[in-house]
C-alpha positions in Angstrom: 0.0 0.0 0.0 1.3 3.4 -1.0 2.0 6.0 1.8 -0.8 8.2 0.5 -3.2 5.3 0.8 -5.6 3.9 -1.8 -8.6 5.9 -3.2 -10.8 3.0 -3.9 -13.0 0.2 -2.6 -11.4 -2.8 -0.8 -13.4 -6.0 -0.3 -12.6 -8.5 2.4 -14.2 -11.8 1.4 -15.2 -13.4 4.7 -17.1 -16.4 3.3 -16.5 -19.5 5.6 -17.1 -23.2 5.2 -15.4 -26.4 4.1 -17.3 -29.2 2.3 -16.5 -32.5 0.7 -17.5 -34.3 -2.5 -18.3 -31.5 -5.0 -19.1 -32.4 -8.6 -16.3 -30.7 -10.3 -14.6 -33.0 -12.9 -11.5 -34.9 -11.9 -8.3 -34.3 -13.9 -7.2 -37.0 -16.3 -5.7 -40.0 -14.4 -5.7 -43.7 -14.1 -8.7 -45.6 -12.6 -6.6 -46.6 -9.5 -5.5 -43.0 -8.9 -9.0 -41.7 -9.4 -10.4 -44.1 -6.8 -8.6 -42.4 -3.9 -9.2 -38.8 -5.0 -11.4 -36.6 -2.8 -12.9 -33.2 -3.8 -12.9 -30.6 -1.0 -14.2 -27.1 -1.4 -13.2 -24.2 0.9 -14.8 -20.8 0.9 -12.5 -17.9 0.1 -12.5 -16.5 3.6 -11.1 -19.7 5.2 -7.6 -19.3 6.7 -5.2 -21.1 4.4 -2.9 -22.7 6.9 -5.9 -23.9 9.0 -7.3 -25.4 5.9 -4.0 -27.2 5.1 -4.0 -28.6 8.7 -7.6 -29.7 8.3 -6.7 -31.7 5.2 -3.5 -33.2 6.6 -5.3 -34.4 9.8 -7.8 -36.2 7.6 -5.1 -37.9 5.5 -5.7 -35.8 2.4 -2.4 -35.3 0.5 -1.7 -32.6 -2.1 -1.2 -29.3 -0.2 0.9 -30.4 2.8 4.1 -28.6 1.7 2.1 -25.3 1.6 1.8 -25.2 5.4 2.6 -22.0 7.2 1.7 -19.7 4.4 -0.4 -16.7 5.7 -3.5 -15.6 4.0 -6.8 -17.0 2.8 -8.0 -19.8 0.5 -9.3 -17.2 -2.0 -5.8 -15.9 -2.6 -4.2 -19.2 -3.5 -5.3 -19.5 -7.1 -4.6 -15.9 -7.8 -0.8 -16.3 -7.5 -0.8 -20.1 -8.0 0.7 -20.2 -4.5 3.6 -22.6 -4.2 6.4 -23.6 -1.9 8.7 -26.5 -1.1 8.1 -28.3 -4.4 4.3 -27.9 -4.5 1.8 -25.6 -6.1 -2.0 -25.3 -5.7 -2.4 -25.6 -9.5 -1.5 -29.3 -9.0 -4.7 -29.9 -7.1 -7.2 -27.1 -8.0 -10.1 -28.4 -10.1 -12.5 -25.5 -9.8 -12.7 -21.9 -8.8 -16.0 -20.3 -8.1 -15.9 -16.5 -8.9 -18.1 -13.4 -9.3 -17.4 -12.2 -12.8 -17.5 -8.4 -12.6 -17.7 -8.0 -16.4 -21.1 -9.8 -16.6 -22.2 -9.5 -12.9 -22.7 -13.2 -12.6 -21.2 -16.1 -10.6 -19.2 -18.4 -12.8 -17.3 -21.7 -12.4 -13.8 -21.9 -13.8 -11.8 -25.1 -14.4 -8.1 -25.6 -13.8 -7.5 -25.0 -17.5 -9.6 -21.8 -17.4 -7.3 -20.3 -14.8 -4.2 -20.3 -17.0 -1.8 -21.3 -14.2 1.9 -20.9 -14.5 4.7 -20.1 -12.1 3.3 -17.6 -9.6 0.7 -16.5 -12.1 -2.9 -17.1 -13.3 -5.5 -15.1 -15.3 -6.4 -13.5 -11.9 -3.2 -11.5 -11.7 -2.3 -11.2 -15.4 -4.6 -11.2 -18.5 -7.9 -10.8 -16.5 -6.7 -9.0 -13.5 -9.5 -7.2 -11.6 -12.2 -9.1 -13.4 -12.9 -11.9 -11.0 -13.7 -12.1 -7.2 -12.8 -15.5 -5.9 -15.6 -17.0 -3.8 -14.5 -20.6 -3.2 -11.9 -23.0 -4.4 -12.2 -26.8 -5.0 -9.2 -29.1 -4.6 -8.7 -32.7 -5.7 -6.7 -34.4 -2.9 -5.5 -38.0 -2.4 -7.0 -39.9 0.5 -4.2 -41.7 2.2 -1.6 -40.3 -0.2 2.0 -39.8 0.6 3.6 -36.3 1.1 5.6 -34.8 -1.7 9.2 -34.7 -0.5 11.1 -33.4 -3.5 12.5 -30.0 -2.4 16.1 -30.0 -1.2 15.3 -28.4 2.2 12.7 -31.2 2.9 15.0 -33.9 1.7 17.8 -32.6 3.9 15.4 -32.5 6.9 14.5 -36.1 6.4 17.9 -37.3 5.4 18.5 -39.4 8.5 15.1 -41.0 8.2 15.8 -41.7 4.5 19.3 -43.2 5.3 17.8 -45.4 7.9 15.3 -46.7 5.3 18.3 -47.2 3.0 16.3 -45.4 0.4 18.8 -42.8 -1.0 16.2 -40.0 -1.0 13.4 -42.3 -2.0 10.8 -40.7 0.3 8.2 -43.3 -0.8 10.1 -46.0 1.2 10.9 -43.8 4.2 7.5 -43.8 5.9 7.2 -40.0 6.1 3.7 -39.1 7.1 1.7 -36.1 6.0 1.8 -34.7 9.5 5.6 -35.1 9.7 5.9 -33.4 6.3 3.7 -30.5 7.5 5.6 -30.2 10.8 8.9 -30.2 8.9 7.7 -27.4 6.6 6.6 -25.3 9.6 9.9 -25.8 11.3 11.9 -24.9 8.2 9.8 -21.8 7.6 10.1 -20.8 11.2 13.9 -21.1 11.1 13.8 -18.6 8.2 11.2 -16.3 10.0 8.7 -17.2 7.3 5.8 -17.8 9.7 4.1 -15.0 11.5 5.5 -14.4 15.0 4.8 -11.2 16.8 8.0 -11.7 18.8 10.2 -12.1 15.7 11.0 -8.8 13.9 12.2 -10.8 10.9 8.6 -12.0 10.3 7.4 -8.5 9.7 7.5 -9.0 6.0 5.4 -10.0 3.0 7.3 -13.3 2.7 9.4 -13.9 -0.3 9.6 -10.5 -2.0 11.0 -11.7 -5.4 10.1 -14.5 -7.7 12.8 -17.0 -8.6 13.6 -16.0 -12.2 13.3 -18.6 -15.0 16.1 -18.2 -17.5 17.5 -20.0 -20.6 19.9 -22.7 -19.6 22.6 -20.8 -21.5 22.4 -18.1 -18.9 23.5 -20.6 -16.3 26.7 -21.3 -18.3 27.3 -17.6 -18.8 27.1 -16.9 -15.1 29.6 -19.8 -14.4 32.0 -18.4 -17.0 31.7 -14.8 -15.8 32.0 -15.6 -12.1 34.6 -18.4 -12.7 32.6 -20.9 -10.6 31.8 -24.5 -11.1 28.1 -24.4 -10.4 25.1 -22.2 -10.1 22.2 -23.3 -8.0 19.2 -23.9 -10.3 16.2 -26.1 -10.9 15.4 -27.3 -14.4 11.8 -26.5 -15.4 12.2 -27.6 -19.0 14.9 -28.7 -21.5 15.5 -25.1 -22.4 14.9 -23.2 -19.1 15.9 -23.3 -15.5 14.9 -21.5 -12.3 17.6 -19.7 -10.3 17.0 -18.9 -6.6 16.5 -15.2 -6.3 18.1 -15.3 -2.9 21.3 -16.6 -4.4 21.3 -13.8 -7.0 20.7 -11.2 -4.3 23.5 -12.4 -2.1 25.9 -12.6 -5.1 25.0 -9.0 -6.0 26.4 -7.9 -2.6 23.3 -8.0 -0.3 23.7 -10.0 2.8 21.2 -11.0 5.5 20.6 -8.0 7.8 21.4 -5.4 5.1 19.6 -2.1 5.9 18.5 0.9 4.0 16.8 3.4 6.2 14.0 1.7 8.2 13.8 -1.1 5.6 16.1 -4.0 5.5 16.7 -7.6 4.5 15.8 -10.3 7.1 18.8 -11.6 9.1 17.5 -15.1 8.4 16.3 -15.1 4.8 17.7 -13.0 2.0 14.4 -13.0 0.1 12.4 -11.2 2.8 12.3 -7.5 2.9 11.3 -6.4 6.4 10.1 -3.3 8.2 12.7 -2.5 10.8 10.3 -0.1 12.5 8.4 2.8 11.0 9.5 2.1 7.5 7.5 3.9 4.8 6.3 2.3 1.6 8.8 4.6 -0.2 11.6 3.1 1.9 10.5 -0.4 1.1 10.4 0.4 -2.6 13.8 2.1 -2.5 15.3 -1.1 -1.2 13.4 -3.1 -3.8 14.8 -0.9 -6.7 18.3 -1.0 -5.3 18.3 -4.8 -5.2 16.8 -5.1 -8.7 19.3 -2.6 -10.1 22.3 -4.4 -8.7 21.1 -7.9 -9.7 20.4 -6.6 -13.2 23.8 -5.0 -13.4 25.7 -8.1 -12.3 23.6 -10.8 -14.1 21.4 -9.1 -16.6 18.4 -10.6 -14.9 15.4 -8.5 -13.8 13.9 -9.7 -10.6 10.1 -9.6 -10.5 8.4 -8.8 -7.1 5.8 -11.2 -5.7 3.7 -8.6 -3.6 1.0 -6.6 -5.3 1.5 -2.8 -5.1 -1.6 -0.8 -4.4 -2.1 3.0 -4.7 1.1 3.6 -6.7 1.2 5.5 -10.0 
């Protein structure tokens, strides 16, 4: 929000309720996989982390790695919320919305939403058109947690070694609750869960998206920096995702860096925090500084995750 405020109407969708067994179509899958799928619909005003816990405690797999993310269910399809190797687009089968262009309630399928990395029609091509009312997810009853992200693999390394599974989490006996607890502990260690006693948690979470670049860019960075490896995650044969935190650190910004009353978390380079009394202008000044230095060093433009309201 800009320092001058926002001259407009803000709606807080407070719809509550969770129901099972909606009629939205299941995604294409084998008959055996379809047998264990459960549809669960949450109204847009439901607390997201409470909803994740609700599902985990009922043995419903598919969103366990998204534990600890603040906000409401209605916001999850907008940005295609994701973390620790999981995205809501993997399980969303329907989004009920109020379509402002025709003043009617409509039902959108997963394909209608145009999901991609941290994006959907709700924050790109059709931004401001839809008001999300409820979201339906297709989860797996009795399914196993998705342990594919490095932080989670490292967390369960001892358990995996004991199972002699060499990172084969399917044989390690990790439960949904254990996966959720692990995510919460990892996020807490990075001050990425809300804690009124932790100044590092006074942030909007990860401030920048992890940029997706051509694989040739990885080789160029190695050559220019004269290093053997650059952390990255392949997303296709031609493209890879580079951690924005690594780029920020390599551009000279360390944990705890400060610019006026704004700063970088002492626990996580991706979080811009309010050190006390910071104005929106100060937050943006730090944002621009980081973007400028990363672009100068790597030729990569970091894109912010938060939505900026009231700015010209």
